[in-house]
C-alpha positions in Angstrom: -87.8 -25.3 147.3 -84.6 -27.5 147.3 -85.1 -27.7 143.5 -85.3 -23.9 143.0 -82.2 -23.3 145.4 -80.1 -26.0 143.5 -81.1 -24.1 140.1 -80.1 -20.6 141.8 -76.5 -22.1 142.9 -76.1 -23.5 139.4 -77.0 -20.2 137.8 -74.4 -18.4 140.2 -71.6 -20.9 139.5 -72.2 -20.7 135.7 -72.0 -17.1 135.8 -69.0 -17.0 137.9 -67.3 -19.5 135.7 -68.1 -17.5 132.6 -66.8 -14.4 134.1 -63.6 -16.2 134.9 -63.3 -17.3 131.2 -64.1 -13.5 130.1 -61.4 -12.2 132.6 -58.7 -14.6 131.3 -59.5 -13.9 127.5 -59.3 -10.4 128.0 -55.6 -10.6 128.8 -53.4 -9.0 126.4 -51.2 -11.6 124.7 -47.5 -10.9 123.8 -44.8 -13.2 122.4 -41.2 -13.0 123.9 -38.3 -14.6 122.0 -35.2 -15.0 123.8 -32.0 -14.7 121.5 -30.7 -18.0 122.5 -31.5 -21.4 124.0 -33.0 -21.5 127.6 -30.3 -20.3 130.2 -29.6 -17.7 132.9 -28.8 -14.7 130.8 -30.6 -11.9 132.9 -33.2 -10.9 130.5 -34.2 -14.6 130.0 -34.3 -15.1 133.7 -36.3 -12.0 134.5 -39.0 -13.3 132.0 -39.1 -16.8 133.4 -39.4 -15.7 136.8 -42.0 -12.9 136.0 -44.2 -15.5 134.3 -44.0 -18.4 137.1 -44.5 -15.8 139.8 -47.7 -14.3 138.2 -46.2 -10.9 137.7 -47.6 -10.9 134.0 -50.9 -12.2 134.8 -51.3 -9.3 137.8 -50.4 -6.9 134.9 -53.3 -8.3 132.7 -50.9 -10.0 129.8 -50.3 -13.5 128.6 -46.6 -14.1 127.7 -45.7 -16.8 125.5 -41.9 -17.5 125.7 -40.1 -18.9 122.8 -36.3 -19.4 122.3 -34.2 -18.8 119.2 -31.8 -21.4 117.9 -29.9 -19.6 115.2 -30.7 -16.0 115.1 -34.2 -16.2 113.8 -35.5 -14.0 116.6 -34.7 -10.7 114.9 -36.2 -11.5 111.5 -39.5 -12.8 113.4 -39.5 -9.5 115.5 -39.4 -7.4 112.3 -42.1 -9.3 110.6 -44.5 -8.9 113.7 -44.4 -12.5 114.6 -42.8 -11.8 117.8 -43.4 -8.7 120.0 -40.3 -8.7 122.1 -36.7 -10.2 121.9 -33.2 -9.7 123.4 -30.4 -8.1 121.4 -26.9 -6.8 122.2 -26.8 -2.9 121.8 -24.2 -3.0 119.2 -26.4 -5.6 116.9 -29.3 -3.1 116.9 -27.1 -0.3 115.8 -25.4 -2.3 113.0 -28.7 -3.8 111.9 -30.2 -0.5 111.8 -27.2 1.0 109.8 -26.4 -1.7 107.5 -30.0 -3.2 106.6 -32.1 0.0 107.4 -33.9 -1.8 110.0 -36.3 -0.4 112.6 -35.1 -2.1 115.7 -35.5 -0.2 119.0 -34.1 -1.1 122.4 -36.8 -0.4 125.3 -34.6 -1.4 128.1 -30.8 -1.9 128.8 -29.9 -4.7 131.3 -26.2 -5.0 130.3 -24.7 -1.7 131.2 -21.3 -3.2 130.1 -20.7 -5.5 127.0 -20.8 -9.3 126.8 -17.3 -9.5 125.3 -14.2 -10.2 126.9 -11.0 -11.9 126.6 -9.3 -14.9 128.3 -6.1 -16.7 128.8 -4.9 -19.6 131.0 -2.9 -18.4 134.1 -0.1 -20.9 133.2 0.6 -18.9 130.1 2.1 -16.2 132.0 0.1 -13.3 130.1 -0.3 -10.8 132.9 -1.4 -7.8 130.9 -2.4 -6.8 127.5 1.0 -5.7 126.5 2.0 -9.6 126.8 -0.4 -10.4 124.0 2.3 -9.5 121.6 4.0 -12.7 120.1 0.9 -14.8 121.0 -2.0 -16.4 119.2 -5.5 -14.9 119.6 -8.7 -16.9 118.9 -11.9 -15.4 117.8 -15.3 -16.9 117.2 -16.5 -15.5 113.8 -15.2 -12.3 113.2 -12.6 -10.2 115.2 -14.7 -8.1 117.8 -13.9 -4.3 117.9 -13.1 -4.6 121.5 -9.9 -6.4 120.5 -8.6 -3.5 118.6 -9.8 -0.9 121.1 -7.9 -2.6 123.8 -4.8 -3.0 121.9 -5.0 0.6 120.8 -5.6 1.6 124.4 -2.5 -0.1 125.7 -0.3 0.7 122.7 0.2 -2.7 121.6 0.9 -3.6 117.8 -1.8 -5.9 116.2 0.7 -7.1 113.8 2.5 -8.8 116.5 -0.3 -10.9 117.4 -1.6 -14.0 115.3 -5.4 -14.0 114.9 -7.1 -17.5 114.3 -10.7 -18.1 113.4 -11.6 -20.7 116.0 -15.4 -20.9 116.5 -17.2 -21.7 119.7 -15.5 -24.4 121.8 -13.5 -22.8 124.4 -11.3 -26.1 124.7 -9.3 -24.6 122.0 -7.6 -22.6 124.7 -7.1 -25.6 127.0 -5.6 -27.6 124.3 -3.1 -24.9 123.7 -4.4 -24.1 120.2 -4.5 -20.5 121.1 -3.1 -18.6 123.8 -5.8 -15.7 124.1 -9.5 -16.3 123.4 -12.4 -14.1 122.8 -15.2 -15.0 125.3 -18.6 -14.1 126.7 -17.8 -12.8 130.2 -20.8 -14.7 131.6 -20.1 -18.1 130.0 -16.6 -19.4 128.7 -14.5 -18.2 131.8 -16.6 -20.4 134.1 -16.6 -23.4 131.6 -12.7 -23.3 131.7 -12.5 -23.1 135.3 -14.8 -26.0 135.7 -12.4 -28.0 133.5 -9.8 -27.2 136.2 -7.9 -24.4 135.0 -7.2 -20.9 136.3 -7.8 -18.1 134.2 -6.9 -14.4 133.5 -9.9 -12.4 132.3 -10.0 -9.1 130.6 -13.2 -6.9 130.5 -13.0 -4.2 128.1 -15.2 -1.7 130.2 -12.5 -1.9 132.9 -10.2 0.0 130.4 -12.7 2.6 129.5 -13.9 1.2 126.4 -17.7 2.1 126.0 -19.6 -1.2 125.7 -23.2 -2.0 126.2 -24.8 -5.4 126.5 -28.2 -7.1 126.3 -31.4 -5.2 125.6 -34.9 -6.0 125.5 -35.9 -4.9 121.9 -39.0 -4.3 119.7 -39.6 -2.5 116.4 -41.0 0.9 115.6 -44.5 -0.6 114.3 -45.0 -2.6 117.5 -43.9 0.0 119.9 -46.7 2.1 118.8 -49.2 -0.4 118.2 -48.8 -2.5 121.5 -47.3 0.3 123.7 -49.6 -0.4 126.6 -48.8 -4.2 126.6 -45.1 -3.6 126.2 -45.4 -1.0 129.4 -47.0 -4.0 131.3 -44.3 -6.4 130.4 -41.6 -4.1 131.3 -43.2 -3.3 134.8 -43.5 -7.2 135.5 -40.1 -7.9 134.2 -38.7 -5.4 136.3 -40.4 -6.6 139.3 -39.2 -10.0 138.6 -35.4 -8.7 138.4 -36.0 -7.1 142.0 -37.4 -10.6 142.9 -34.5 -12.4 141.7 -32.0 -10.2 143.7 -34.0 -11.2 147.0 -35.0 -14.8 146.2 -31.9 -15.8 144.3 -31.8 -19.7 144.9 -35.5 -19.9 144.3 -35.4 -17.8 141.1 -32.5 -20.3 140.0 -34.9 -23.1 140.5 -37.2 -21.4 138.0 -34.4 -21.0 135.4 -33.8 -24.8 135.8 -37.4 -25.5 135.1 -36.7 -23.8 131.7 -33.3 -25.1 131.3 -33.4 -28.7 132.9 -30.3 -29.9 130.7 -28.1 -27.0 131.9 -25.5 -27.0 135.0 -27.1 -25.3 137.9 -23.7 -23.9 139.1 -22.9 -22.5 135.7 -26.5 -21.1 135.4 -25.6 -19.4 138.8 -22.4 -18.0 137.5 -24.0 -16.6 134.4 -27.1 -15.0 136.4 -24.7 -13.4 138.9 -22.3 -12.1 136.4 -25.0 -10.3 134.4 -26.8 -9.1 137.7 -23.3 -7.4 138.3 -23.2 -6.0 134.7 -26.9 -4.5 135.0 -25.3 -2.4 137.9 -21.8 -1.5 136.6 -21.1 2.1 136.3 -24.6 3.1 137.1 -24.4 6.6 138.8 -25.5 6.8 142.4 -28.5 8.9 141.6 -29.7 6.5 138.8 -31.9 3.7 140.5 -33.9 3.0 137.4 -33.1 -0.4 136.3 -33.1 -0.6 132.4 -32.9 3.1 131.8 -30.6 4.5 129.0 -28.6 7.7 128.9 -28.1 9.2 125.3 -24.3 9.5 126.1 -24.0 5.9 126.6 -25.4 5.2 122.9 -23.3 8.3 121.3 -20.2 6.9 123.0 -20.8 3.4 121.8 -21.7 4.7 118.3 -18.3 6.9 118.3 -16.3 3.7 119.3 -18.0 1.4 116.8 -17.3 3.6 114.2 -13.6 4.6 115.0 -13.0 0.7 114.6 -14.9 0.3 111.2 -17.7 -1.7 112.9 -20.4 0.6 112.1 -21.5 3.0 109.4 -21.0 6.6 110.4 -24.6 7.6 109.1 -26.4 5.8 112.0 -28.8 7.9 114.0 -28.5 6.2 117.5 -31.3 8.2 118.6 -33.5 6.2 116.7 -32.4 2.8 118.1 -33.6 3.4 121.7 -36.3 4.9 123.9 -37.0 5.3 127.5 -40.6 6.0 126.9 -41.8 3.0 128.0 -39.8 2.9 131.3 -40.8 6.2 132.1 -44.3 5.1 132.3 -43.2 2.2 134.4 -41.3 4.5 136.9 -44.1 7.2 136.8 -46.8 4.5 138.0 
């Protein structure tokens, strides 16, 4: 009798274990690649938190997280080796226009762009008109926001000395340039931590239509993995709400993925990008990540005006709300 009971218990446990395996292997798999190293950019942090808190598992998907080191995330996305990545809205437009690619933004987390400008307070540059007669450092190419700001404020670009300086913000503290193109969630805090007070210019504050980071896929994957991408977005949006309500613990999760980063700087980055996700959002628009047609149209018009984009681009092919619609209709 005891032997029969033991056999019965063994059979039950075997069936339970097997069902567990089947359940796990039935999860849809998806590969996410962040556009840069592990850090606290809001899209990155949201994915980290969603994975660690089990939000993806609750949706029935397994998410593999990777990080790009030199821009390889977009080619891998287009080849289907990655399912979803991050990209700046203007990058999507430019690649679709210039290279005839098929990138599609499925959610916008940066309602304003990442690009800004900075000077040291000690330089006595108080407004954009004071840029005349000064030196301006840019990373690789002069961003269109620079020309837009000068035009808006009636400043002659010929009166400013542009210098290509790369990515080290110490070029500003060493006095080699007086104004520096920066990522708003990054270099201002780095320079402050060096002991310098800074003046920051955000182009969106001057009415320049900029957009920031998106979650992006391609047209083939959008159809092929639509249901999985809907689940991904549902869990990721849940994670952003979680971050807002559990900030310090969420930062702990970020540091798990970025152990070599400075926690206070990661906090600055995450806070800045959470604010950008809410900026200029209409009072009646509570859908995080949602995109409006006018936002993309205005961005295209501005980029074309400053020769940063081909006129022939159809911006309507570069974004869609259809996945978010399913998320919010649930």
